[in-house]
Residue, then its C-alpha position, 0 to 999 in steps of 0.5 A: m274253837s280256835i285254830h290252836e285247838y284244831k292243831k292239837d286235834c290234828k296232831i292227836i289224830d296224826e300220832i294215832t294213825l301213824y302208830l297204827m300204820k307203823n304196826g301194819y294197819l294200812k287200811l283205816n276208815i276215820d270218822i271225825t266229828f267236831e261238836s260244841d262240847a267234844l271232838t270224837f273220832i272213830i278209827k276202824v281197822p282190820k281186826c287188831s292183835q291183842h298186843i296192839i289193843e292192850t298197848i293203845d288201852k294202856q298208854i291212852n286210857v290215862p287221866r288227861e293233864l291240862e298242863v301238858e295241853e298248853y305246852g307239851w302237845e307241840l312236841m308231838g311228832e318232833s322225834d323219831a321215838q317209837s310212839e308218842l301214844c302216852l302223850v296222846g293219852l294225856l290229851i284226850d279224855y278216853v278211848t273205847i275199843d270194840n274188838t267184837n267184830d270178826n273182821s275189824t276193830i273200832f277205836t273211839f277217841v273222845r276229847k272234851n272241850k275244856 
């Protein structure tokens, strides 16, 4: 994988963790796995509010757009906008959210190598 792809991956992780931290989730466990076919990262935080879960699900579970990948990703983190989660959604394939545990919420993000 090229350095260009690693930079995209890091910006995606940065935007998601920034969003969670700005919303009061200051204890995060992050597990990142780079495989030959995909990047998978799991973020575990204390139990999330329904509002946070719905926002992440709505803004990130959108179809991936390869056109954005080539140019738009570089703009992530360059503004003081409330959140760039919608841009993150265009760069990943999907997110699953496990909120069944009484004490934590687990987000699993997958970005397949194209």
